[in-house]
C-alpha positions in Angstrom: -15.0 7.7 -2.7 -14.9 4.0 -1.7 -13.2 2.4 1.2 -10.9 -0.6 0.4 -8.4 -2.7 2.3 -5.1 -4.0 1.1 -4.1 -7.5 2.4 -1.0 -9.7 2.2 -1.1 -13.5 2.2 2.6 -13.7 3.1 4.6 -11.4 5.3 6.4 -9.6 2.4 4.1 -10.6 -0.4 2.2 -8.6 -3.0 -0.7 -6.4 -1.8 -4.2 -7.4 -3.0 -7.2 -5.2 -2.6 -10.7 -6.1 -1.3 -14.0 -4.5 -0.5 -14.6 -4.5 3.3 -18.4 -4.4 2.8 -19.2 -2.6 6.0 -16.8 -4.4 8.3 -14.8 -2.2 10.7 -11.4 -3.3 9.6 -8.1 -1.7 10.7 -4.5 -2.3 9.6 -3.1 -5.3 11.5 -6.4 -7.2 11.5 -6.6 -10.7 10.0 -9.4 -11.4 7.5 -10.9 -14.2 5.5 -11.2 -13.5 1.8 -12.2 -15.3 -1.4 -9.5 -15.7 -4.0 -8.9 -17.6 -7.2 -7.3 -20.4 -5.1 -10.3 -20.5 -2.8 -10.9 -19.1 0.8 -7.7 -17.6 2.2 -6.4 -16.2 5.5 -4.8 -12.7 5.1 -3.4 -9.8 7.1 -4.6 -6.3 6.5 -1.7 -3.9 5.8 -3.6 -0.8 4.8 -7.0 0.8 4.7 -7.7 3.7 2.4 -10.3 5.5 0.4 -10.2 5.8 -3.4 -12.4 6.9 -6.3 -14.7 4.1 -7.4 -13.7 4.5 -11.0 -10.1 3.6 -10.2 -10.9 -0.1 -10.6 -12.0 -1.6 -13.9 -14.1 -4.3 -12.2 -15.7 -4.7 -8.8 -13.4 -5.9 -6.0 -14.0 -9.2 -4.3 -15.4 -8.8 -0.8 -14.0 -9.7 2.6 -16.0 -12.7 3.9 -15.3 -11.9 7.6 -12.8 -10.7 10.1 -10.8 -13.7 11.3 -12.0 -15.4 14.4 -9.7 -17.1 17.0 -10.7 -20.4 15.4 -9.6 -19.1 12.0 -6.2 -18.0 13.5 -5.8 -21.4 15.1 -6.6 -23.1 11.8 -4.0 -21.0 10.0 -1.3 -21.8 12.6 -2.2 -25.5 12.3 -1.7 -25.3 8.5 1.8 -23.8 9.0 2.7 -26.9 11.2 1.2 -29.3 8.6 3.3 -27.5 5.9 6.5 -28.4 7.6 5.5 -32.1 7.7 4.4 -32.0 4.0 7.7 -30.4 3.0 9.7 -33.2 4.6 7.6 -35.9 2.9 7.8 -34.2 -0.5 11.6 -34.0 -0.2 11.7 -37.7 0.4 9.4 -38.4 -2.5 11.5 -36.3 -4.9 14.5 -38.3 -3.9 12.7 -41.6 -4.4 11.6 -40.5 -7.9 15.1 -39.3 -8.8 14.0 -35.9 -9.9 16.5 -33.1 -10.4 14.6 -30.4 -8.5 15.1 -28.3 -5.4 12.1 -28.0 -3.1 11.7 -24.5 -1.7 8.4 -24.3 0.2 5.1 -26.0 0.9 1.8 -24.2 1.4 -1.7 -25.3 2.3 -4.6 -23.2 1.3 -6.6 -22.0 4.3 -9.5 -24.5 3.7 -7.0 -27.3 3.2 -8.4 -28.2 -0.2 -5.1 -27.7 -2.0 -1.4 -28.2 -1.2 1.1 -26.3 -3.2 4.8 -27.1 -3.5 7.3 -24.5 -4.8 10.5 -25.7 -6.4 13.4 -24.6 -8.6 15.1 -26.5 -11.4 17.4 -25.9 -14.3 14.9 -27.0 -16.9 11.4 -28.6 -17.3 10.6 -31.4 -14.9 8.2 -34.3 -15.6 6.6 -34.5 -12.1 3.4 -36.3 -13.0 4.2 -39.5 -11.1 5.4 -37.4 -8.2 2.0 -35.6 -8.1 0.1 -38.9 -8.1 2.3 -40.2 -5.3 1.8 -37.0 -3.2 -2.0 -37.1 -3.8 -2.1 -40.6 -2.5 -0.3 -39.5 0.7 -2.1 -36.2 1.4 -5.5 -37.0 -0.2 -6.0 -33.5 -1.4 -5.4 -31.5 -4.6 -1.6 -31.2 -5.3 0.0 -28.4 -7.3 3.7 -28.1 -8.1 5.0 -24.7 -9.2 8.4 -24.0 -10.6 9.7 -20.6 -9.5 12.8 -18.5 -10.3 15.9 -17.9 -8.2 14.7 -14.5 -7.2 11.5 -16.0 -5.8 13.5 -18.6 -4.0 15.7 -16.0 -2.3 12.6 -14.0 -1.3 11.0 -17.1 0.3 14.1 -18.4 2.1 15.8 -15.1 2.9 19.6 -14.4 3.0 22.1 -11.7 3.8 23.3 -9.2 1.2 26.7 -7.8 0.5 25.7 -4.8 2.7 25.5 -7.1 5.7 21.7 -6.7 6.1 18.9 -9.1 5.2 18.1 -9.0 1.5 15.4 -6.4 0.6 13.0 -8.8 -1.1 12.6 -10.8 2.1 12.2 -7.7 4.2 10.0 -5.1 2.5 9.9 -5.4 -1.3 6.4 -6.6 -2.2 7.2 -7.0 -5.9 10.5 -7.3 -7.8 11.6 -4.2 -9.7 13.2 -4.3 -13.2 17.0 -4.0 -13.0 19.5 -3.8 -15.9 23.2 -3.6 -16.7 22.6 -0.1 -17.9 21.9 1.0 -14.3 25.3 -0.4 -13.1 27.1 1.4 -15.9 25.4 4.7 -15.3 26.2 4.5 -11.5 29.9 3.9 -12.3 29.9 0.5 -10.7 32.3 -2.3 -11.5 30.7 -4.7 -14.1 32.2 -7.7 -12.2 29.2 -10.1 -11.8 30.3 -11.0 -8.2 30.1 -7.3 -7.2 26.7 -6.4 -8.7 24.7 -9.6 -8.2 22.7 -10.5 -5.1 22.6 -13.8 -3.3 20.1 -15.0 -5.9 22.7 -14.6 -8.6 20.7 -11.9 -10.4 21.4 -8.1 -10.4 20.9 -6.5 -7.0 17.5 -4.9 -6.6 19.1 -1.9 -4.8 20.6 -0.7 -8.2 17.1 0.6 -8.8 16.9 2.8 -5.7 19.1 5.7 -6.8 18.8 5.2 -10.6 16.3 8.1 -11.0 18.8 10.5 -9.3 21.7 9.3 -11.5 19.7 9.8 -14.6 18.9 13.4 -13.6 22.5 14.1 -12.8 23.8 12.5 -16.1 21.7 14.8 -18.2 24.2 17.6 -17.8 27.4 15.5 -18.1 29.4 14.4 -21.2 30.4 10.7 -21.5 34.0 9.5 -21.1 35.7 9.8 -24.5 33.7 12.9 -25.6 35.5 15.9 -27.1 34.6 19.0 -25.1 35.4 22.7 -24.9 36.6 23.9 -21.5 37.7 27.3 -20.1 41.3 26.1 -20.7 40.7 24.9 -24.2 39.6 21.8 -26.1 40.1 18.4 -24.7 39.0 14.8 -24.3 36.9 13.6 -21.3 38.8 10.9 -19.4 36.5 10.4 -16.5 33.5 11.9 -14.7 32.3 12.1 -11.1 28.5 12.0 -11.4 27.7 12.8 -7.7 30.2 15.7 -7.5 29.3 16.9 -11.1 33.0 17.0 -12.0 34.6 16.2 -15.4 38.2 15.2 -15.8 39.7 16.3 -19.1 43.0 15.8 -20.9 43.6 19.0 -22.7 44.9 18.9 -26.3 47.4 21.7 -26.1 48.6 21.2 -22.5 52.3 20.4 -22.0 51.5 17.9 -19.3 49.4 14.8 -19.6 47.5 15.4 -16.4 43.8 15.3 -16.1 42.3 18.7 -15.5 39.2 19.0 -13.3 36.2 21.1 -14.4 32.6 21.5 -13.2 30.0 20.1 -15.5 28.5 23.5 -15.9 31.8 24.8 -17.4 31.9 22.1 -20.1 30.4 22.2 -23.6 30.3 19.0 -25.6 31.6 19.3 -29.1 31.5 15.6 -30.1 29.9 12.7 -28.3 31.9 9.7 -27.3 32.1 6.8 -29.8 30.8 3.6 -28.2 32.5 0.5 -29.4 29.7 -1.8 -30.4 31.9 -4.9 -30.0 32.8 -4.0 -26.4 29.1 -3.3 -25.6 28.1 -6.7 -27.1 30.8 -8.5 -25.1 29.7 -6.8 -21.9 26.1 -7.9 -22.4 27.1 -11.5 -23.3 29.2 -11.8 -20.2 26.5 -10.3 -17.9 23.2 -11.4 -19.5 22.9 -14.3 -17.1 22.4 -11.7 -14.3 19.3 -10.1 -15.8 15.8 -11.5 -15.9 
């Protein structure tokens, strides 16, 4: 077994793993580590032991536990980032570029300054980079990000009235699809199933596994089924209650009769209209990534 530490470079960012190399490190400590971008300041969020064969290649090592001087330098970088953000916004305006600046970030050693932005298409920012390099006299990198990343960085409030999940605890985005909304019986109105970023809400993923398990024993609306009262057509279902509402063939009334899913036997599956399915996806495809 080998001891490793998981660190984050941003409050709700992805967790990266490093070898503590003998340092007595605890969750909550700050450390200095070597990354592909250079030396970085990070917060330890977990410490655990794993089998050495779990990683294909050796982990990078922790350089040191952060000193008070390191913490002060990191805080100073945060202040410099605010100034850099304002200057970059002004430069973007001067160059007439159609881009929205989201964040500015200095590497810990100050050797690189990164600017994150969103835009509808590709942006030719070569002259902007030259201009920024002249002002800051360090390496400049501009990164175009998606609307989900923008929402994660800036934060917002969801339809539930709480801060959006990605800015609070989701280290990584989960794949979400229109199929999940359909299987959970939600309205396919884009305004009701999309988050503040304009994409499908991440919380559709939370209960999907449970819905998939419950749907295994249920017919789809439109299916022909056999019930204790005779043959009929499924008009609707209640997944959580495991109830099926059937219009019986030989019944005098046109009411929907309620049965438990366990009482139902499917005789013929529902026919899915391919044109309707195609239309649904064309309308909602802009919500998926």
